N, C-alpha and C positions, 0 to 999 in steps of 0.2 A: 825246579825248586832249589834254593840255596841250602847248603849244608854247613852247619857249625860243628866242628870237632870239639867235643866237650871233654875237658880234663877236670874231673870233679874235685880232686884233692891235690894241693900243692904242698910239698913237704920241705924241699930245699931248692936252692937256685940250680944246683946240678941236676936235680930231678926234673925240673922244668925244661932245662936245655936238652936233656936226654929225650924226653917225651916229644918235644918239638922236632927233634931230629928224626924220630920215628914217624911222626905224622907227616912231616914236610912243612917247612917254614912258610911256604906260599899258601897254605890252607888257611881258612878262616877259623879262628880258635875262640872258644868260650872257656874262660878260666873260672872254676867253681870255688866254693867257700868251704869245702869239707875237710881240708887238710890242716896241717900245723901252721901254714902260712896263709895270710890273706892274699887274694888275687891281686891286690894293689902292689904286691911285691914282684909281679911278673916283669915290669920294666927293668928291675935290678938284675934280672937273669938274662937280659938281652933279648927278651921275648917279643919285642914290639916290631921287629923287622919282618917283612913278608906280607902275608894277607892281613885282612882286617882282624882286629882283636877286640873281644867283648868280655865284659866282666859280669858275673852273676851276682845279684844282690838277693839274698835270702831274707825274707821278712820276719820269719819266726824268731830270729835272734836279734832284732834291731828295733829301736824306737824311731820315731819320726826324724829326730835330729841326726841320728847315726845313718839312717837311710839317705838323708839329704847330703850329709858329708861324704858318704861313699860315692854318690852320683857325681858330685862336684869334683872330688879327688880323682875319680876315674877319668873324667874329661880332661882335667889338668895334666894327668900323667900320660895322656896320648891314646887312651882307649877309644875305639870307634863307636862304641855303644854299650848298652846294658841289656841284660835279660833279667827281668824281675820275676821272682818265684816266691810262692808262699812258704816253701820249705816244709819240713816234716813237723807237724804239730803233735807234740807229745813230750813227755818228760821221762828221761831215763834215771835210774838210781844214781844219786850223787850229783845230779845236774841241778842248776838253779832253775827257778821258775821261768818258763818261756815268756817273751814279751807280749806278743799278739797285739801290738799297737796299731799296725797297719795291715790292711789286706791288699791284694794286687790292684784293685780298683783305686784305692786311696793313694797307693804308691805311684800309680800311673798319673793321677792328678798332680801329685807332688812333682814328678819328673817333667810333665808338660808345662807346669807353671814355671819351673826353673828354666826351661828352654825359652818360654815366652819372655821371661825377665832377662834373658841373655846371660844368665848365670851358667847355663849349659850352652855349648855351641849349637847352632841350628842343625849342623850335620851330625851331631851326636844322636845315634838312632836308639829308639826305645822299643824293646821287645818284651813280651809277656809270655811266660809259660802258662798255657791254658789247658784245662781238661778237655776231653773229647767225649763224644758218645751221646749223652742225653740231650733233650731239648733245652734244658737249663744251661748246659755247657755251651751249646751253640749260641744261645742268647748272650751268654757272658762274653764269648769271643766277639760277637757283633758289638757289644758295648765297648770292648777294648779298642777295636778298630775305629768305631765312631767317635771315640774320645781321645784319640791322639796316638795310640800305639802304631808304630811303623811296621811291626810284624808280630805274628803269633809264633811262638816257639813250641814245636811239637816233637815228641819222641819218634824215633824211627818206626814206620809202620802205621802211624796215626795220620789222619787227614780230616780236614774240614773243607769239603769241595767248594763251598761258596767263597772261601777265603784263600784258595790255593795260591793266588798271586801275592798274598800277604803272609805266606807260611814259610817258615825256616825250619828245617829238620835238624834236630839235635842228635848227633851220632856220638855216643859215649866212647871215649878212648879207653881201652882196657889193655893192660900189659900182661 
């Protein structure tokens, strides 16, 4: 199984370079959206050399247009693919109302349509963070694969045996 080293928060270009040095530039990296900087800034930090580079797109804070723009921008900036995630649905004090415009199934349809229209390159891979465990989660994973997801992204220790050949493990980098 392939492993993506996940950097959930990007705060400065120096921070990105330091973390890549720790992980090893040849590793496949997933840049997350939880820091002060968008993962689209990774190329500015010289982070695109080495292994494959993926961007996380969290849906809980995006509408359809922003999700589409993030996908297209990532492809144009040289990312190898995307991992679509629903994100944490909830509102903290002082936070604006979450968007909830798209769920992962709808975002997958958006991404595959952009790829069919050649707005995204054919080689731009589409992954989905998917839940595990229940029968409903298993059927959701089946839906994702049958409808164009190139891989399922699972946390360390999780598995969906039926889709092992389509599974990528997310290993969170912690400093």
